C-alpha positions as CSV (number, residue, x, y, z in Angstrom):
1,M,25.5,100.9,70.0
2,T,25.1,101.5,73.9
3,E,28.2,102.1,75.4
4,N,30.1,99.6,77.3
5,T,31.4,99.7,80.6
6,S,35.1,98.9,81.4
7,A,36.4,95.4,82.3
8,T,36.8,95.8,86.1
9,A,32.6,96.4,86.2
10,Q,32.6,92.9,84.1
11,P,31.5,89.8,86.7
12,Q,34.0,87.8,88.6
13,F,34.8,84.4,87.3
14,T,34.5,81.6,90.0
15,R,37.8,80.2,90.6
16,W,37.0,76.9,91.2
17,S,35.4,76.9,87.6
18,L,38.3,78.3,86.0
19,A,40.5,75.5,87.8
20,L,38.8,72.9,86.8
21,Y,39.1,73.4,83.4
22,S,42.4,74.7,83.7
23,G,43.4,71.3,85.4
24,L,41.4,69.4,82.4
25,L,43.3,71.4,80.0
26,Y,46.7,70.6,81.4
27,L,45.6,67.0,81.7
28,F,44.4,66.3,77.9
29,T,47.7,68.6,76.9
30,P,49.2,65.3,75.4
31,L,46.5,64.6,73.6
32,I,46.4,67.6,72.0
33,L,50.0,67.1,71.4
34,L,48.9,63.8,70.0
35,Y,46.4,65.7,67.6
36,F,49.2,68.1,66.6
37,W,51.2,65.3,65.5
38,R,49.0,62.9,63.4
39,Q,47.5,65.9,61.8
40,G,51.0,65.9,60.5
41,R,51.1,62.7,59.1
42,R,48.7,64.7,55.9
43,N,50.5,68.3,56.7
44,P,54.2,68.0,58.3
45,A,53.1,71.9,59.2
46,Y,51.4,70.5,62.5
47,R,54.7,69.3,63.6
48,A,56.7,72.9,63.5
49,R,56.1,75.2,65.7
50,L,55.0,73.7,68.8
51,D,56.7,76.3,71.1
52,E,54.1,78.5,70.0
53,R,51.4,76.4,71.2
54,F,52.7,77.1,74.5
55,G,53.0,80.7,74.2
56,K,56.8,80.6,73.8
57,H,56.5,82.9,70.8
58,K,59.3,85.4,69.5
59,I,57.5,88.3,68.6
60,P,59.5,91.1,66.9
61,D,59.5,94.5,69.3
62,R,58.0,96.3,66.4
63,Y,54.7,94.0,66.3
64,C,54.0,94.1,70.4
65,G,52.0,96.8,71.7
66,G,48.9,96.9,68.8
67,V,45.3,95.0,67.9
68,V,45.8,91.2,67.7
69,F,42.6,89.6,65.2
70,H,42.4,85.7,65.9
71,C,40.7,84.3,62.8
72,V,41.0,80.5,63.7
73,S,41.2,79.1,60.0
74,V,41.1,80.2,56.7
75,G,37.2,80.7,56.7
76,E,37.5,83.4,59.5
77,F,40.7,85.0,58.1
78,L,39.1,85.1,54.4
79,A,36.4,86.6,56.4
80,A,37.7,89.6,58.6
81,R,41.0,90.1,55.4
82,A,39.2,93.2,54.1
83,M,38.4,94.5,57.7
84,I,42.1,94.1,58.6
85,Q,43.7,95.5,55.5
86,R,41.3,98.3,56.2
87,F,42.8,98.7,59.5
88,I,45.9,99.1,58.9
89,Q,45.1,101.2,56.7
90,R,43.6,103.5,59.1
91,H,46.3,102.9,61.4
92,P,49.9,102.3,59.3
93,H,51.5,102.8,62.8
94,T,49.6,100.3,65.1
95,P,51.3,97.1,65.7
96,V,48.7,94.3,63.9
97,I,48.9,90.5,65.0
98,I,47.2,87.9,63.3
99,T,46.7,84.8,65.0
100,S,45.6,81.3,63.7
101,M,44.9,77.7,64.8
102,T,45.8,76.1,61.1
103,P,48.9,75.9,59.9
104,T,46.6,76.4,56.2
105,A,45.3,79.8,57.7
106,S,49.4,80.6,59.0
107,E,50.4,80.2,55.4
108,L,47.5,82.6,54.1
109,I,48.0,85.1,56.5
110,E,51.8,85.3,56.0
111,K,51.2,85.3,52.3
112,T,48.7,88.3,52.0
113,F,50.3,90.1,55.1
114,A,54.1,89.7,54.9
115,A,55.7,92.2,56.8
116,R,53.2,94.9,57.2
117,A,51.0,92.3,60.3
118,F,52.9,89.5,62.6
119,H,51.7,86.1,62.2
120,C,51.5,83.6,64.9
121,Y,49.4,80.7,66.3
122,L,47.3,81.6,69.4
123,P,48.8,79.2,72.4
124,I,46.7,76.2,73.8
125,D,44.2,78.2,76.5
126,T,46.2,76.9,79.4
127,P,47.1,80.1,82.4
128,T,50.8,79.5,81.7
129,A,50.6,79.5,78.1
130,V,48.1,82.7,77.7
131,S,50.2,84.2,80.2
132,R,53.4,84.2,78.2
133,F,51.4,85.1,74.9
134,L,49.8,88.7,76.5
135,N,53.1,89.3,78.5
136,Q,54.9,89.6,75.1
137,A,52.4,90.5,72.8
138,K,51.0,93.6,75.1
139,P,47.9,94.4,73.3
140,L,45.8,96.8,73.6
141,S,43.0,95.3,72.2
142,I,42.3,92.0,71.4
143,V,39.8,90.9,68.5
144,V,38.1,87.6,68.0
145,L,36.5,86.2,65.2
146,E,32.9,84.7,64.7
147,T,32.8,82.2,68.3
148,E,36.4,81.5,68.8
149,L,36.4,82.5,72.6
150,W,38.6,80.9,75.4
151,P,38.2,81.2,79.1
152,N,41.8,82.1,80.2
153,L,42.2,84.2,77.6
154,V,39.1,86.0,78.2
155,H,39.9,85.7,82.0
156,Q,43.4,87.0,81.8
157,C,42.3,90.2,79.2
158,R,39.9,91.5,81.5
159,R,42.3,90.4,84.7
160,R,44.7,93.0,82.3
161,K,41.8,95.5,81.8
162,T,42.7,94.3,77.5
163,P,39.3,94.7,75.8
164,I,38.6,91.7,73.8
165,V,35.6,92.5,71.3
166,L,34.0,89.3,69.4
167,V,33.0,90.7,66.0
168,N,31.0,88.9,63.2
169,G,29.3,87.0,65.9
170,R,27.6,83.9,64.8
171,M,25.7,81.1,67.1
172,S,23.8,78.5,65.6
173,E,21.0,77.2,67.8
174,Q,22.8,73.9,67.8
175,S,26.2,75.9,69.1
176,M,23.9,77.4,72.1
177,R,22.3,74.3,73.6
178,G,26.4,73.2,73.2
179,Y,27.2,76.7,75.2
180,V,24.5,76.1,77.7
181,R,25.0,72.8,78.7
182,L,28.8,74.1,80.0
183,D,27.1,77.1,81.6
184,W,28.8,76.4,84.3
185,L,32.2,77.8,82.7
186,F,31.1,79.8,79.4
187,K,28.6,82.0,80.9
188,Q,31.3,83.7,82.8
189,V,33.4,84.0,79.6
190,W,30.6,85.1,77.4
191,G,29.8,87.6,80.7
192,A,33.1,88.8,80.5
193,L,33.1,90.0,77.1
194,D,33.7,93.6,76.1
195,F,31.4,93.5,73.1
196,C,29.5,91.1,71.0
197,G,29.2,92.2,67.2
198,A,26.1,89.8,66.1
199,Q,25.7,89.0,62.3
200,T,21.8,88.9,62.9
201,E,19.1,89.5,65.3
202,S,18.2,86.0,66.2
203,A,22.4,85.4,66.9
204,A,22.1,88.5,69.5
205,Q,19.3,87.0,71.1
206,R,21.0,83.3,71.6
207,F,24.7,85.3,72.6
208,Q,22.5,87.0,75.3
209,R,21.0,83.9,76.2
210,I,24.0,82.4,76.7
211,G,25.8,85.0,78.9
212,V,26.1,88.0,77.0
213,P,24.8,91.1,79.0
214,A,22.3,92.4,76.8
215,D,24.4,96.0,76.5
216,K,27.0,94.3,75.3
217,V,26.2,93.1,71.9
218,D,24.2,94.7,69.4
219,V,23.7,93.6,65.4
220,V,26.3,95.1,63.2
221,G,26.5,92.9,60.5
222,N,28.0,89.9,58.5
223,L,31.6,90.8,57.0
224,K,31.2,87.8,54.5
225,F,28.0,89.8,53.1
226,D,30.1,92.6,52.7
227,I,31.6,91.2,49.3
228,S,33.3,93.9,47.2
229,C,35.0,92.0,44.1
230,S,38.2,94.0,43.4
231,E,38.5,95.0,39.7
232,K,42.2,92.9,39.6
233,L,39.8,89.7,40.4
234,R,37.3,90.8,38.0
235,N,39.8,91.3,35.1
236,E,41.5,87.7,36.0
237,I,38.1,86.4,35.8
238,K,37.7,87.6,32.4
239,D,40.8,86.4,31.3
240,Y,40.1,82.9,32.3
241,K,36.7,82.8,31.0
242,A,38.4,83.8,27.4
243,L,41.2,81.3,28.6
244,F,38.2,78.3,28.6
245,G,36.1,79.4,26.0
246,E,32.7,78.5,25.8
247,R,32.9,75.2,27.8
248,P,30.4,74.7,30.2
249,I,31.9,74.7,33.9
250,I,31.7,73.8,37.1
251,T,33.3,74.3,40.7
252,A,33.2,72.8,43.2
253,G,34.6,75.0,46.6
254,S,35.7,74.1,49.7
255,T,35.2,70.2,49.4
256,H,35.3,67.8,51.8
257,E,36.5,64.0,52.0
258,G,33.7,62.0,50.9
259,E,32.3,64.8,48.6
260,E,34.5,64.2,45.9
261,V,33.7,60.5,45.5
262,Q,30.0,62.1,44.5
263,L,31.2,65.2,42.8
264,L,33.1,62.8,40.6
265,K,30.4,60.4,40.2
266,A,28.0,62.7,38.9
267,F,30.6,64.5,36.2
268,T,31.0,61.7,34.8
269,S,27.0,61.6,34.0
270,V,27.4,65.2,33.1
271,L,30.4,64.7,30.5
272,K,28.1,62.5,28.3
273,Q,25.8,65.0,27.9
274,H,28.2,67.9,27.7
275,P,31.4,66.5,26.8
276,T,33.3,69.5,26.4
277,A,32.7,70.6,30.3
278,L,35.3,71.1,32.8
279,F,35.5,70.1,36.3
280,I,37.0,73.0,38.7
281,L,37.5,70.5,41.9
282,V,38.7,73.3,45.5
283,P,39.2,70.9,48.3
284,R,39.0,72.8,51.9
285,H,42.2,71.8,53.6
286,Q,45.8,71.9,51.5
287,E,46.5,68.3,53.5
288,R,44.3,66.5,51.6
289,F,45.5,67.9,48.2
290,Q,47.5,64.5,47.2
291,A,44.7,62.5,48.2
292,V,42.2,64.0,45.9
293,A,44.3,64.2,43.2
294,E,45.2,60.4,43.5
295,L,41.0,59.9,43.5
296,V,40.6,61.8,40.3
297,E,43.5,60.2,39.0
298,Q,42.2,56.6,39.9
299,R,38.7,57.5,38.6
300,G,40.7,58.3,34.9
301,F,40.2,61.8,34.0
302,K,42.5,64.0,32.2
303,Y,43.4,66.8,34.9
304,V,45.8,69.2,36.1
305,R,46.7,70.4,38.7
306,R,47.0,74.6,39.5
307,S,50.5,74.2,41.4
308,A,51.8,72.7,38.2
309,G,51.6,75.2,36.3
310,V,50.6,72.9,33.4
311,P,48.0,74.7,31.0
312,V,44.6,73.6,30.7
313,L,43.6,72.1,27.3
314,P,40.4,71.6,26.0
315,T,40.6,68.2,26.6
316,T,41.6,68.6,30.3
317,Q,38.7,67.1,32.4
318,V,39.5,68.2,36.0
319,L,41.3,71.2,37.2
320,L,42.4,70.5,40.8
321,A,43.1,73.7,42.5
322,D,45.4,72.8,44.9
323,T,46.4,76.5,46.0
324,M,44.8,79.0,48.2
325,G,42.9,82.1,48.2
326,E,41.9,81.5,44.4
327,L,38.1,80.3,45.7
328,M,36.4,83.6,44.5
329,L,38.1,83.2,41.3
330,W,37.3,79.5,40.5
331,Y,33.8,80.5,41.2
332,G,34.1,83.9,39.1
333,V,34.7,81.7,35.9
334,A,31.9,78.7,36.4
335,N,28.4,78.2,35.0
336,V,27.4,77.0,38.2
337,A,28.8,76.4,41.7
338,F,28.8,73.3,44.3
339,V,29.3,75.1,47.9
340,G,30.8,72.0,49.6
341,G,30.8,70.6,53.5
342,S,27.3,70.4,52.8
343,L,26.5,66.8,51.3
344,I,28.2,65.1,54.3
345,T,27.1,66.7,58.2
346,R,30.2,69.1,57.9
347,G,27.4,71.9,58.2
348,G,28.3,73.8,55.2
349,H,30.5,76.5,53.8
350,N,29.8,80.1,52.5
351,P,27.4,80.5,50.0
352,L,28.2,83.9,49.8
353,E,31.1,83.8,47.3
354,P,29.3,83.0,44.4
355,L,26.4,84.9,45.1
356,A,28.4,87.9,45.1
357,L,29.3,86.6,41.5
358,A,25.6,85.7,40.2
359,V,26.9,82.2,39.9
360,P,23.8,79.5,40.1
361,I,24.5,77.3,43.9
362,V,24.2,74.1,44.2
363,S,24.5,72.5,48.1
364,G,23.5,69.5,50.1
365,T,21.1,69.8,53.1
366,H,23.5,69.9,55.9
367,V,24.2,73.5,56.4
368,F,23.4,74.2,59.9
369,N,26.7,76.9,60.1
370,F,25.2,79.1,57.6
371,Q,21.6,78.1,58.6
372,E,20.4,82.0,58.1
373,V,21.8,82.7,55.0
374,Y,20.6,79.5,53.5
375,D,17.4,80.1,54.7
376,Q,17.1,83.5,53.1
377,L,18.6,81.8,50.1
378,D,15.9,79.6,49.7
379,S,13.2,82.4,50.2
380,L,14.6,83.8,47.4
381,E,14.8,80.8,45.2
382,A,19.1,80.7,45.0
383,V,20.0,78.1,46.3
384,N,19.5,74.3,44.3
385,W,19.1,71.5,46.7
386,V,20.7,68.3,45.9
387,T,19.2,65.8,49.0
388,A,19.9,62.4,47.7
389,D,23.1,61.3,46.3
390,D,21.8,60.3,42.6
391,Q,20.4,63.9,42.1
392,L,23.1,65.9,42.2
393,D,24.1,64.8,38.6
394,L,21.0,66.1,37.5
395,V,20.7,69.0,39.2
396,L,24.0,70.3,37.5
397,E,22.8,69.3,34.0
398,R,19.7,71.2,34.7
399,L,21.1,74.2,35.6
400,L,23.9,74.2,32.8
401,D,21.2,73.7,30.3
402,D,19.2,76.9,32.1
403,E,20.0,79.8,30.3
404,N,17.9,82.1,33.1
405,A,20.0,79.8,36.0
406,Q,22.5,83.0,36.5
407,L,19.3,85.4,36.0
408,K,17.7,84.0,38.6
409,T,20.5,84.0,40.9
410,A,21.3,87.7,40.3
411,H,18.0,88.5,41.9
412,A,19.7,87.0,44.9
413,Q,22.2,89.2,45.4
414,S,19.8,92.2,47.2
415,L,20.4,90.0,50.3
416,F,24.0,91.5,50.3
417,A,22.2,95.2,50.9
418,Q,20.9,94.9,54.5
419,H,24.7,93.7,55.2
420,E,26.2,96.8,53.5
421,G,29.3,98.6,55.1
422,A,29.2,95.9,58.1
423,T,33.2,96.5,57.2
424,D,33.3,100.2,58.2
425,R,30.8,99.4,61.8
426,Y,33.3,97.1,62.9
427,L,36.6,99.2,62.3
428,D,34.8,102.1,64.1
429,L,33.9,99.8,67.1
430,I,37.7,98.1,66.9
431,D,38.6,101.8,66.7
432,D,36.6,102.9,69.9
433,F,38.2,100.5,72.0
434,L,41.8,101.7,71.0
435,E,41.4,104.9,71.5
436,R,39.9,104.1,75.1
437,S,42.8,101.0,75.6
438,G,45.4,104.8,74.7
439,D,43.9,106.9,77.4
440,E,44.3,104.4,79.9
């Protein structure tokens, strides 16, 4: 890893581009608030704590002056969770703030870290709101997950000589083209990073093409590959498998609107061949739990909601997992796992969680968010593609009947080896910038 130069040596932001961006953001702030208000129809939490969206936080002093980890939503937080936990173990006296943009992530962060870290929303990226937040938080360093960079946040961190580091960076070809079209603004944003830790070599090359200096980017690995299943989780999986007995189980994780209809239709066909099968449905967003419950009920399935605390009986056909943070558990008990966001043009979600548990993977073809991961899985014949609506039931039935399906998936677990230790490498990187900030 090459040595990073100080923030003062980084290229200056052009005033006109930042001023234009900020002016447009101020202009569209009412629309942003309208978005939160409309989202609040499904999840009232979007209408709460709006003061934080403008940088009017109430951060206790004991959490200020440390490290800020920014995880925009649940996916980024789940990727970073183990890293943050181990950072806290390494630095028990260093204040930690974890920011997000969504209420679902907020709830999970607060549930996970309780009093050990402070959670708040990252404000809208106006100069005033960002300045308020930084004045309160007084971070020694800011760690951003994956791609969530904002021009005024980066600009003000640079002015304050506060290192801002991107970890677990991913950059698809499609995303890169978008940043290239906006290079009048974002080229200087990427160029002002103190360091960019990329998941893969191809991502590192794309980061350089959009403006990250070659000496500020390196391939560090993918946190999502650095998965370790705790003994507690494995015991939970074992207990639930004993509870469910020999029933064939399909888990559909991180599903979106438009996918549940297709999945439930396919499961109806599966039940004709496997009448004792159990379908565990895990919607991606908690604000959709009620709508999905109504859909399951309309389809006539015998179902229970996880949140209701009602036992899963032998006659139960669908378990609606309307709780957060248990996806690995439901993947672990399954014979087959469908990874959501892939039957629609959402871009797919992380297939590595079922892979870590050697559960056969089913996916639609819209996986551009994880294209490189899926390409590697495909080369190892570890993903079962659904290329048309009417194929889903056939693929699920085939895998339930294939005694060797799990063994084939286990062979693909070699994928994890090349990313092993990514968490420690990112932690060493963060420690390095923390030490430099302390020296200053």
